[in-house]
MARGU-913981 format. One record per residue: x, y, z of N, C-alpha, C in turn; residue in three letters; residue number from 1. Coordinates in Angstrom, 1 decimal. Example, Ala and Ser with C-alpha at 12.3 -4.5 7.8 and 13.67 -1.06 7.14 Angstrom:
residues 2
+--------+--------+--------+--------+--------+--------+--------+--------+--------+--------+-----+
|    n_X |    n_Y |    n_Z |   ca_X |   ca_Y |   ca_Z |    c_X |    c_Y |    c_Z | residu | num |
+--------+--------+--------+--------+--------+--------+--------+--------+--------+--------+-----+
|   13.2 |   -5.7 |    7.8 |   12.3 |   -4.5 |    7.8 |   13.2 |   -3.3 |    7.8 |    ALA |   1 |
|   12.8 |   -2.2 |    7.1 |   13.7 |   -1.1 |    7.1 |   12.9 |    0.0 |    7.9 |    SER |   2 |
+--------+--------+--------+--------+--------+--------+--------+--------+--------+--------+-----+
This chain:
residues 164
+--------+--------+--------+--------+--------+--------+--------+--------+--------+--------+-----+
|    n_X |    n_Y |    n_Z |   ca_X |   ca_Y |   ca_Z |    c_X |    c_Y |    c_Z | residu | num |
+--------+--------+--------+--------+--------+--------+--------+--------+--------+--------+-----+
|   14.2 |    1.7 |  -19.5 |   14.2 |    1.4 |  -18.1 |   14.0 |    2.7 |  -17.3 |    MET |   1 |
|   14.5 |    3.8 |  -17.8 |   14.4 |    5.1 |  -17.1 |   12.9 |    5.5 |  -17.1 |    ARG |   2 |
|   12.1 |    5.3 |  -18.1 |   10.7 |    5.6 |  -18.1 |   10.0 |    4.8 |  -17.1 |    THR |   3 |
|   10.3 |    3.5 |  -17.0 |    9.7 |    2.6 |  -16.0 |   10.0 |    3.1 |  -14.6 |    PHE |   4 |
|   11.3 |    3.5 |  -14.3 |   11.7 |    4.0 |  -13.0 |   11.0 |    5.3 |  -12.7 |    ALA |   5 |
|   10.9 |    6.2 |  -13.7 |   10.2 |    7.5 |  -13.4 |    8.7 |    7.2 |  -13.1 |    ARG |   6 |
|    8.1 |    6.3 |  -13.9 |    6.7 |    6.0 |  -13.6 |    6.5 |    5.5 |  -12.2 |    PHE |   7 |
|    7.4 |    4.6 |  -11.7 |    7.3 |    4.0 |  -10.4 |    7.6 |    5.1 |   -9.3 |    LEU |   8 |
|    8.5 |    6.0 |   -9.6 |    8.8 |    7.1 |   -8.7 |    7.6 |    8.0 |   -8.5 |    ASP |   9 |
|    6.9 |    8.3 |   -9.7 |    5.7 |    9.1 |   -9.6 |    4.6 |    8.4 |   -8.9 |    LEU |  10 |
|    4.5 |    7.1 |   -9.1 |    3.4 |    6.3 |   -8.4 |    3.7 |    6.3 |   -6.9 |    ALA |  11 |
|    5.0 |    6.1 |   -6.5 |    5.3 |    6.1 |   -5.1 |    5.0 |    7.4 |   -4.5 |    SER |  12 |
|    5.4 |    8.5 |   -5.1 |    5.1 |    9.8 |   -4.5 |    3.6 |   10.1 |   -4.4 |    ARG |  13 |
|    2.8 |    9.7 |   -5.4 |    1.4 |    9.8 |   -5.4 |    0.8 |    9.0 |   -4.3 |    THR |  14 |
|    1.3 |    7.8 |   -4.1 |    0.8 |    7.0 |   -3.0 |    1.0 |    7.6 |   -1.6 |    LEU |  15 |
|    2.2 |    8.2 |   -1.5 |    2.5 |    8.9 |   -0.2 |    1.5 |   10.1 |    0.0 |    PHE |  16 |
|    1.3 |   10.8 |   -1.0 |    0.4 |   12.0 |   -0.9 |   -1.0 |   11.5 |   -0.6 |    ILE |  17 |
|   -1.5 |   10.5 |   -1.3 |   -2.9 |    9.9 |   -1.0 |   -2.9 |    9.4 |    0.4 |    LEU |  18 |
|   -1.9 |    8.7 |    0.8 |   -1.9 |    8.1 |    2.1 |   -1.9 |    9.2 |    3.2 |    GLY |  19 |
|   -1.2 |   10.3 |    3.0 |   -1.2 |   11.4 |    3.9 |   -2.5 |   12.1 |    4.0 |    GLY |  20 |
|   -3.1 |   12.3 |    2.8 |   -4.4 |   13.0 |    2.8 |   -5.4 |   12.1 |    3.4 |    VAL |  21 |
|   -5.4 |   10.8 |    3.2 |   -6.3 |    9.9 |    3.8 |   -6.2 |    9.9 |    5.3 |    GLY |  22 |
|   -5.0 |    9.9 |    5.8 |   -4.8 |    9.9 |    7.3 |   -5.3 |   11.2 |    7.9 |    LEU |  23 |
|   -5.0 |   12.3 |    7.2 |   -5.5 |   13.6 |    7.7 |   -7.0 |   13.7 |    7.7 |    ALA |  24 |
|   -7.7 |   13.2 |    6.6 |   -9.1 |   13.3 |    6.5 |   -9.7 |   12.3 |    7.6 |    VAL |  25 |
|   -9.1 |   11.2 |    7.8 |   -9.6 |   10.3 |    8.8 |   -9.5 |   10.9 |   10.2 |    MET |  26 |
|   -8.4 |   11.6 |   10.4 |   -8.2 |   12.3 |   11.7 |   -9.3 |   13.3 |   11.9 |    THR |  27 |
|   -9.6 |   14.1 |   10.9 |  -10.7 |   15.1 |   11.0 |  -12.0 |   14.4 |   11.3 |    LEU |  28 |
|  -12.3 |   13.3 |   10.6 |  -13.6 |   12.6 |   10.8 |  -13.7 |   12.1 |   12.2 |    ILE |  29 |
|  -12.6 |   11.5 |   12.7 |  -12.6 |   11.0 |   14.1 |  -12.8 |   12.2 |   15.1 |    ILE |  30 |
|  -12.1 |   13.3 |   14.8 |  -12.2 |   14.4 |   15.7 |  -13.6 |   15.0 |   15.7 |    GLY |  31 |
|  -14.2 |   15.0 |   14.5 |  -15.6 |   15.5 |   14.5 |  -16.5 |   14.5 |   15.3 |    TRP |  32 |
|  -16.3 |   13.2 |   15.1 |  -17.1 |   12.2 |   15.8 |  -17.0 |   12.4 |   17.3 |    GLN |  33 |
|  -15.8 |   12.6 |   17.8 |  -15.6 |   12.8 |   19.3 |  -16.3 |   14.1 |   19.7 |    VAL |  34 |
|  -16.1 |   15.2 |   19.0 |  -16.7 |   16.5 |   19.3 |  -18.2 |   16.3 |   19.3 |    PHE |  35 |
|  -18.8 |   15.7 |   18.3 |  -20.2 |   15.6 |   18.2 |  -20.8 |   14.7 |   19.3 |    ALA |  36 |
|  -20.1 |   13.6 |   19.6 |  -20.6 |   12.8 |   20.7 |  -20.6 |   13.4 |   22.0 |    ARG |  37 |
|  -19.5 |   14.1 |   22.4 |  -19.3 |   14.6 |   23.8 |  -19.8 |   16.0 |   24.0 |    TYR |  38 |
|  -19.8 |   16.8 |   22.9 |  -20.2 |   18.2 |   23.0 |  -21.7 |   18.4 |   22.5 |    VAL |  39 |
|  -22.0 |   17.8 |   21.4 |  -23.3 |   18.0 |   20.8 |  -24.3 |   16.9 |   21.2 |    LEU |  40 |
|  -23.8 |   15.8 |   21.8 |  -24.6 |   14.6 |   22.2 |  -25.3 |   14.0 |   21.0 |    ASN |  41 |
|  -24.6 |   14.1 |   19.8 |  -25.2 |   13.5 |   18.6 |  -24.1 |   13.0 |   17.7 |    ALA |  42 |
|  -23.7 |   11.8 |   17.9 |  -22.6 |   11.2 |   17.1 |  -23.1 |   10.9 |   15.7 |    SER |  43 |
|  -22.3 |   11.3 |   14.7 |  -22.8 |   11.0 |   13.3 |  -22.7 |    9.5 |   13.1 |    PRO |  44 |
|  -23.6 |    8.9 |   12.4 |  -23.7 |    7.5 |   12.2 |  -22.7 |    7.0 |   11.1 |    SER |  45 |
|  -22.3 |    7.9 |   10.2 |  -21.4 |    7.6 |    9.1 |  -19.9 |    7.6 |    9.4 |    TRP |  46 |
|  -19.5 |    8.3 |   10.5 |  -18.1 |    8.6 |   10.8 |  -17.3 |    7.3 |   11.0 |    SER |  47 |
|  -17.7 |    6.3 |   11.7 |  -16.9 |    5.1 |   11.9 |  -16.7 |    4.4 |   10.6 |    GLU |  48 |
|  -17.7 |    4.2 |    9.8 |  -17.5 |    3.4 |    8.6 |  -16.6 |    4.2 |    7.6 |    GLN |  49 |
|  -16.8 |    5.5 |    7.5 |  -16.0 |    6.4 |    6.7 |  -14.5 |    6.3 |    7.1 |    ALA |  50 |
|  -14.3 |    6.3 |    8.4 |  -12.9 |    6.2 |    8.8 |  -12.3 |    4.8 |    8.5 |    SER |  51 |
|  -13.1 |    3.8 |    8.6 |  -12.6 |    2.4 |    8.3 |  -12.3 |    2.3 |    6.8 |    LEU |  52 |
|  -13.1 |    2.9 |    5.9 |  -12.9 |    2.8 |    4.5 |  -11.6 |    3.6 |    4.1 |    VAL |  53 |
|  -11.5 |    4.8 |    4.7 |  -10.3 |    5.6 |    4.5 |   -9.0 |    4.9 |    5.0 |    LEU |  54 |
|   -9.1 |    4.2 |    6.1 |   -8.0 |    3.4 |    6.6 |   -7.6 |    2.3 |    5.6 |    MET |  55 |
|   -8.5 |    1.6 |    5.1 |   -8.2 |    0.6 |    4.1 |   -7.4 |    1.2 |    2.9 |    ILE |  56 |
|   -7.9 |    2.4 |    2.5 |   -7.3 |    3.1 |    1.3 |   -5.9 |    3.5 |    1.7 |    TRP |  57 |
|   -5.7 |    4.3 |    2.8 |   -4.4 |    4.9 |    3.0 |   -3.4 |    3.9 |    3.5 |    TYR |  58 |
|   -3.8 |    2.9 |    4.2 |   -2.8 |    1.9 |    4.6 |   -2.4 |    1.0 |    3.4 |    VAL |  59 |
|   -3.3 |    0.7 |    2.5 |   -2.9 |   -0.1 |    1.3 |   -1.9 |    0.7 |    0.5 |    SER |  60 |
|   -2.2 |    2.0 |    0.3 |   -1.3 |    2.8 |   -0.5 |    0.1 |    3.0 |    0.2 |    PHE |  61 |
|    0.1 |    3.3 |    1.5 |    1.3 |    3.4 |    2.2 |    2.1 |    2.2 |    2.2 |    ALA |  62 |
|    1.5 |    1.0 |    2.3 |    2.2 |   -0.3 |    2.2 |    2.9 |   -0.5 |    0.9 |    ALA |  63 |
|    2.2 |   -0.1 |   -0.2 |    2.8 |   -0.2 |   -1.5 |    4.0 |    0.7 |   -1.7 |    ALA |  64 |
|    3.8 |    2.0 |   -1.2 |    4.9 |    2.9 |   -1.3 |    6.1 |    2.4 |   -0.4 |    ALA |  65 |
|    5.8 |    1.8 |    0.7 |    6.9 |    1.3 |    1.5 |    7.7 |    0.2 |    0.9 |    GLY |  66 |
|    7.2 |   -0.5 |    0.0 |    8.0 |   -1.5 |   -0.8 |    8.9 |   -0.8 |   -1.7 |    VAL |  67 |
|    8.5 |    0.3 |   -2.3 |    9.4 |    1.0 |   -3.2 |   10.5 |    1.8 |   -2.4 |    ARG |  68 |
|   10.1 |    2.4 |   -1.4 |   11.0 |    3.2 |   -0.6 |   11.8 |    2.4 |    0.4 |    GLU |  69 |
|   11.5 |    1.2 |    0.7 |   12.2 |    0.3 |    1.5 |   12.1 |    0.7 |    3.0 |    GLY |  70 |
|   11.0 |    1.2 |    3.5 |   10.9 |    1.6 |    4.9 |   10.2 |    0.6 |    5.7 |    PHE |  71 |
|    9.8 |   -0.6 |    5.2 |    9.2 |   -1.6 |    6.0 |   10.2 |   -2.2 |    6.9 |    HIS |  72 |
|    9.7 |   -2.7 |    8.1 |   10.6 |   -3.3 |    9.1 |   11.1 |   -4.6 |    8.6 |    ILE |  73 |
|   12.4 |   -4.8 |    8.7 |   13.0 |   -6.1 |    8.4 |   14.2 |   -6.3 |    9.4 |    ARG |  74 |
|   14.4 |   -7.6 |    9.6 |   15.5 |   -8.0 |   10.5 |   16.6 |   -8.6 |    9.7 |    ILE |  75 |
|   17.7 |   -7.9 |    9.7 |   18.8 |   -8.3 |    8.8 |   19.9 |   -9.1 |    9.5 |    THR |  76 |
|   19.8 |   -9.3 |   10.8 |   21.0 |   -9.9 |   11.5 |   21.3 |  -11.3 |   11.0 |    ALA |  77 |
|   20.3 |  -12.1 |   10.7 |   20.5 |  -13.4 |   10.2 |   21.1 |  -13.4 |    8.8 |    PHE |  78 |
|   20.6 |  -12.6 |    7.9 |   21.1 |  -12.5 |    6.6 |   22.5 |  -12.0 |    6.5 |    ALA |  79 |
|   22.8 |  -11.0 |    7.4 |   24.2 |  -10.4 |    7.4 |   25.2 |  -11.4 |    8.0 |    GLU |  80 |
|   24.7 |  -12.3 |    8.8 |   25.7 |  -13.3 |    9.4 |   26.1 |  -14.4 |    8.5 |    SER |  81 |
|   25.4 |  -14.5 |    7.3 |   25.7 |  -15.6 |    6.4 |   26.9 |  -15.3 |    5.6 |    LEU |  82 |
|   27.7 |  -16.3 |    5.2 |   28.9 |  -16.0 |    4.4 |   28.6 |  -15.8 |    2.9 |    PRO |  83 |
|   29.6 |  -15.2 |    2.2 |   29.6 |  -15.1 |    0.8 |   28.4 |  -14.3 |    0.2 |    GLY |  84 |
|   27.8 |  -14.9 |   -0.8 |   26.7 |  -14.3 |   -1.6 |   25.4 |  -14.6 |   -1.0 |    HIS |  85 |
|   25.3 |  -15.3 |    0.1 |   24.0 |  -15.7 |    0.7 |   23.2 |  -14.5 |    1.1 |    TRP |  86 |
|   23.7 |  -13.4 |    1.7 |   22.8 |  -12.3 |    2.0 |   22.1 |  -11.7 |    0.8 |    PRO |  87 |
|   22.8 |  -11.6 |   -0.3 |   22.2 |  -11.1 |   -1.5 |   21.2 |  -12.0 |   -2.1 |    ASN |  88 |
|   21.5 |  -13.3 |   -2.0 |   20.5 |  -14.3 |   -2.5 |   19.2 |  -14.3 |   -1.6 |    ARG |  89 |
|   19.4 |  -14.2 |   -0.3 |   18.3 |  -14.1 |    0.6 |   17.4 |  -12.9 |    0.3 |    LEU |  90 |
|   18.1 |  -11.8 |    0.1 |   17.4 |  -10.5 |   -0.2 |   16.6 |  -10.7 |   -1.5 |    GLN |  91 |
|   17.2 |  -11.3 |   -2.5 |   16.5 |  -11.6 |   -3.8 |   15.3 |  -12.4 |   -3.6 |    LEU |  92 |
|   15.4 |  -13.5 |   -2.8 |   14.2 |  -14.3 |   -2.4 |   13.2 |  -13.5 |   -1.7 |    VAL |  93 |
|   13.6 |  -12.6 |   -0.8 |   12.7 |  -11.7 |   -0.1 |   11.9 |  -10.8 |   -1.1 |    SER |  94 |
|   12.6 |  -10.2 |   -2.1 |   11.9 |   -9.4 |   -3.1 |   10.9 |  -10.2 |   -3.9 |    HIS |  95 |
|   11.3 |  -11.5 |   -4.2 |   10.4 |  -12.3 |   -5.0 |    9.2 |  -12.7 |   -4.2 |    LEU |  96 |
|    9.3 |  -13.0 |   -2.9 |    8.2 |  -13.3 |   -2.1 |    7.2 |  -12.1 |   -2.0 |    ILE |  97 |
|    7.8 |  -10.9 |   -1.9 |    7.0 |   -9.6 |   -1.8 |    6.2 |   -9.5 |   -3.1 |    VAL |  98 |
|    6.9 |   -9.7 |   -4.3 |    6.3 |   -9.6 |   -5.6 |    5.1 |  -10.6 |   -5.7 |    ALA |  99 |
|    5.3 |  -11.8 |   -5.2 |    4.2 |  -12.8 |   -5.2 |    3.0 |  -12.4 |   -4.3 |    LEU | 100 |
|    3.3 |  -11.8 |   -3.2 |    2.3 |  -11.4 |   -2.3 |    1.5 |  -10.2 |   -3.0 |    VAL | 101 |
|    2.2 |   -9.4 |   -3.7 |    1.6 |   -8.3 |   -4.4 |    0.7 |   -8.8 |   -5.5 |    GLY | 102 |
|    1.1 |   -9.9 |   -6.2 |    0.3 |  -10.5 |   -7.2 |   -1.0 |  -11.1 |   -6.6 |    CYS | 103 |
|   -0.8 |  -11.8 |   -5.4 |   -1.9 |  -12.4 |   -4.7 |   -2.9 |  -11.3 |   -4.3 |    ALA | 104 |
|   -2.4 |  -10.2 |   -3.8 |   -3.3 |   -9.1 |   -3.4 |   -4.1 |   -8.6 |   -4.6 |    MET | 105 |
|   -3.4 |   -8.4 |   -5.7 |   -4.1 |   -7.9 |   -6.9 |   -5.1 |   -8.9 |   -7.4 |    ALA | 106 |
|   -4.8 |  -10.2 |   -7.4 |   -5.8 |  -11.2 |   -7.9 |   -7.0 |  -11.3 |   -6.9 |    PHE | 107 |
|   -6.7 |  -11.6 |   -5.7 |   -7.8 |  -11.9 |   -4.7 |   -8.4 |  -10.6 |   -4.3 |    TRP | 108 |
|   -7.7 |   -9.5 |   -4.3 |   -8.4 |   -8.2 |   -4.1 |   -9.4 |   -7.9 |   -5.1 |    GLY | 109 |
|   -9.1 |   -8.2 |   -6.4 |  -10.1 |   -8.1 |   -7.5 |  -11.3 |   -9.0 |   -7.3 |    GLY | 110 |
|  -11.0 |  -10.2 |   -6.9 |  -12.0 |  -11.2 |   -6.6 |  -13.0 |  -10.7 |   -5.5 |    GLU | 111 |
|  -12.3 |  -10.1 |   -4.4 |  -13.1 |   -9.6 |   -3.3 |  -14.0 |   -8.4 |   -3.8 |    LEU | 112 |
|  -13.5 |   -7.6 |   -4.6 |  -14.3 |   -6.5 |   -5.2 |  -15.5 |   -7.0 |   -5.9 |    ILE | 113 |
|  -15.2 |   -7.9 |   -6.8 |  -16.3 |   -8.5 |   -7.6 |  -17.4 |   -9.1 |   -6.8 |    MET | 114 |
|  -17.0 |   -9.8 |   -5.7 |  -18.0 |  -10.5 |   -4.8 |  -18.7 |   -9.5 |   -3.9 |    ARG | 115 |
|  -18.2 |   -8.4 |   -3.7 |  -18.8 |   -7.4 |   -2.7 |  -19.4 |   -6.2 |   -3.3 |    THR | 116 |
|  -19.2 |   -6.0 |   -4.7 |  -19.6 |   -4.8 |   -5.3 |  -21.1 |   -4.5 |   -5.1 |    TRP | 117 |
|  -22.0 |   -5.5 |   -5.1 |  -23.4 |   -5.3 |   -4.9 |  -23.8 |   -5.0 |   -3.5 |    GLU | 118 |
|  -22.9 |   -5.2 |   -2.5 |  -23.3 |   -4.9 |   -1.1 |  -23.0 |   -3.4 |   -0.9 |    HIS | 119 |
|  -23.9 |   -2.8 |   -0.2 |  -23.8 |   -1.4 |    0.1 |  -23.5 |   -1.2 |    1.6 |    VAL | 120 |
|  -22.6 |   -0.3 |    1.9 |  -22.3 |    0.1 |    3.2 |  -23.5 |    1.0 |    3.6 |    ILE | 121 |
|  -24.4 |    0.6 |    4.5 |  -25.6 |    1.3 |    4.8 |  -25.4 |    2.8 |    5.2 |    PRO | 122 |
|  -24.4 |    3.0 |    6.1 |  -24.3 |    4.4 |    6.6 |  -23.6 |    5.3 |    5.6 |    THR | 123 |
|  -23.0 |    4.8 |    4.6 |  -22.3 |    5.6 |    3.6 |  -23.0 |    5.6 |    2.3 |    LEU | 124 |
|  -23.8 |    4.5 |    2.0 |  -24.5 |    4.4 |    0.7 |  -23.6 |    4.2 |   -0.5 |    GLY | 125 |
|  -22.4 |    3.6 |   -0.2 |  -21.4 |    3.3 |   -1.3 |  -21.2 |    1.8 |   -1.3 |    ILE | 126 |
|  -20.7 |    1.3 |   -2.4 |  -20.5 |   -0.2 |   -2.5 |  -19.3 |   -0.6 |   -1.6 |    SER | 127 |
|  -19.5 |   -1.8 |   -1.0 |  -18.5 |   -2.4 |   -0.2 |  -17.2 |   -2.7 |   -1.1 |    ARG | 128 |
|  -17.5 |   -3.0 |   -2.3 |  -16.4 |   -3.3 |   -3.3 |  -15.6 |   -2.1 |   -3.5 |    GLY | 129 |
|  -16.2 |   -0.9 |   -3.5 |  -15.4 |    0.4 |   -3.6 |  -14.4 |    0.5 |   -2.4 |    PHE | 130 |
|  -14.8 |    0.1 |   -1.2 |  -14.0 |    0.2 |   -0.1 |  -12.7 |   -0.7 |   -0.3 |    ALA | 131 |
|  -12.8 |   -1.8 |   -1.0 |  -11.7 |   -2.7 |   -1.2 |  -10.9 |   -2.4 |   -2.5 |    TYR | 132 |
|  -11.3 |   -1.4 |   -3.2 |  -10.7 |   -1.1 |   -4.5 |   -9.1 |   -0.9 |   -4.4 |    LEU | 133 |
|   -8.6 |   -0.3 |   -3.3 |   -7.2 |   -0.2 |   -3.2 |   -6.4 |   -1.5 |   -3.1 |    PRO | 134 |
|   -7.0 |   -2.6 |   -2.7 |   -6.3 |   -3.8 |   -2.6 |   -5.7 |   -4.3 |   -3.9 |    LEU | 135 |
|   -6.4 |   -4.4 |   -5.0 |   -5.7 |   -4.9 |   -6.2 |   -4.8 |   -3.8 |   -6.8 |    PRO | 136 |
|   -5.2 |   -2.5 |   -6.6 |   -4.3 |   -1.5 |   -7.1 |   -2.9 |   -1.5 |   -6.4 |    ILE | 137 |
|   -3.0 |   -1.5 |   -5.1 |   -1.7 |   -1.5 |   -4.3 |   -1.0 |   -2.9 |   -4.5 |    SER | 138 |
|   -1.7 |   -4.0 |   -4.6 |   -1.1 |   -5.2 |   -4.9 |   -0.3 |   -5.2 |   -6.2 |    GLY | 139 |
|   -0.9 |   -4.7 |   -7.2 |   -0.3 |   -4.5 |   -8.5 |    1.0 |   -3.7 |   -8.4 |    PHE | 140 |
|    0.9 |   -2.6 |   -7.7 |    2.0 |   -1.7 |   -7.5 |    3.1 |   -2.3 |   -6.6 |    LEU | 141 |
|    2.7 |   -3.1 |   -5.6 |    3.7 |   -3.8 |   -4.8 |    4.5 |   -4.8 |   -5.7 |    ILE | 142 |
|    3.8 |   -5.5 |   -6.6 |    4.5 |   -6.4 |   -7.5 |    5.4 |   -5.6 |   -8.4 |    ALA | 143 |
|    5.0 |   -4.5 |   -8.9 |    5.9 |   -3.7 |   -9.8 |    7.1 |   -3.2 |   -9.0 |    LEU | 144 |
|    6.9 |   -2.7 |   -7.8 |    8.0 |   -2.1 |   -7.0 |    8.9 |   -3.3 |   -6.6 |    PHE | 145 |
|    8.4 |   -4.4 |   -6.3 |    9.3 |   -5.6 |   -6.0 |   10.1 |   -6.0 |   -7.2 |    ALA | 146 |
|    9.4 |   -6.0 |   -8.4 |   10.1 |   -6.3 |   -9.6 |   11.3 |   -5.3 |   -9.8 |    LEU | 147 |
|   11.0 |   -4.0 |   -9.6 |   12.1 |   -3.0 |   -9.7 |   13.2 |   -3.3 |   -8.8 |    GLU | 148 |
|   12.9 |   -3.7 |   -7.5 |   14.0 |   -4.0 |   -6.6 |   14.8 |   -5.2 |   -7.0 |    ASN | 149 |
|   14.1 |   -6.2 |   -7.6 |   14.8 |   -7.4 |   -8.1 |   15.7 |   -7.0 |   -9.3 |    ILE | 150 |
|   15.2 |   -6.2 |  -10.2 |   16.0 |   -5.8 |  -11.3 |   17.2 |   -4.9 |  -10.9 |    LEU | 151 |
|   17.0 |   -4.1 |   -9.9 |   18.1 |   -3.3 |   -9.4 |   19.2 |   -4.1 |   -8.7 |    GLU | 152 |
|   18.7 |   -5.2 |   -8.0 |   19.7 |   -6.1 |   -7.3 |   20.5 |   -6.9 |   -8.3 |    GLN | 153 |
|   19.8 |   -7.3 |   -9.4 |   20.5 |   -8.1 |  -10.4 |   21.5 |   -7.2 |  -11.2 |    ILE | 154 |
|   21.1 |   -6.0 |  -11.5 |   21.9 |   -5.1 |  -12.3 |   21.9 |   -3.7 |  -11.6 |    ASN | 155 |
|   22.9 |   -3.5 |  -10.6 |   22.9 |   -2.2 |   -9.9 |   23.0 |   -1.0 |  -10.7 |    PRO | 156 |
|   23.4 |   -1.1 |  -12.0 |   23.5 |    0.1 |  -12.8 |   22.1 |    0.6 |  -13.1 |    ALA | 157 |
|   21.1 |   -0.2 |  -13.0 |   19.7 |    0.3 |  -13.3 |   19.4 |    1.3 |  -12.3 |    ILE | 158 |
|   19.8 |    1.2 |  -11.0 |   19.4 |    2.1 |  -10.0 |   20.1 |    3.5 |  -10.3 |    ALA | 159 |
|   21.3 |    3.5 |  -10.9 |   21.9 |    4.7 |  -11.3 |   21.2 |    5.4 |  -12.4 |    GLY | 160 |
|   20.6 |    4.6 |  -13.3 |   19.8 |    5.2 |  -14.4 |   18.6 |    6.0 |  -13.9 |    ASP | 161 |
|   18.0 |    5.5 |  -12.8 |   16.8 |    6.1 |  -12.3 |   17.1 |    7.4 |  -11.7 |    ALA | 162 |
|   18.3 |    7.6 |  -11.2 |   18.6 |    8.9 |  -10.5 |   18.9 |   10.0 |  -11.5 |    GLU | 163 |
|   19.4 |    9.6 |  -12.7 |   19.9 |   10.7 |  -13.7 |   18.8 |   11.2 |  -14.5 |    SER | 164 |
+--------+--------+--------+--------+--------+--------+--------+--------+--------+--------+-----+
C-alpha cells in the first residue's frame, strides 16, 4: 500500500507542477497577444487556440490533484448535522461518486479523443484529440485518488502508512 500511496503522491505533485506551468505559459501567451494587438497592431492567430488547449490541460490536471489533496469546495453543514455514523457514510458515498465520475471522464474522454483525433486545429496544426488528451488521464487519476480516499476512510491506518 505504501508504494501505491507514494505513486499517488508523486502523481499529485506532478499534476500541480504541470498545472502551474500551464497556467504560467497561458498567461505569457495572453500577455503576448494583448501586447501584439495593442502595441504592434498584429495579433497572433494562434494565441487564442493555444491558450484554450493549455487551459484544458492545466484545469484537468489541477482538478485531479484537487481530489487527492482535498481542496475542492464542499459544503459539510448538512453532513455534520446528521447523527451517528451518517457523516462518514455520506463522505464515503461522495468519494464513490467522485470515483465514478473519474471513470466516466476516462472512458468518454478516450472516446472523445478517438472521434476527434483526425480533426486538426487550423491555427496550431495539431490534432483536436491531442487537446483532449488530459481528460482520460486526469479521469483515471481522479478515480485512483478517490479510491485512495475510500481506502483511507475504511482503514485510517492506511493514511499513516503513506506518511512514514
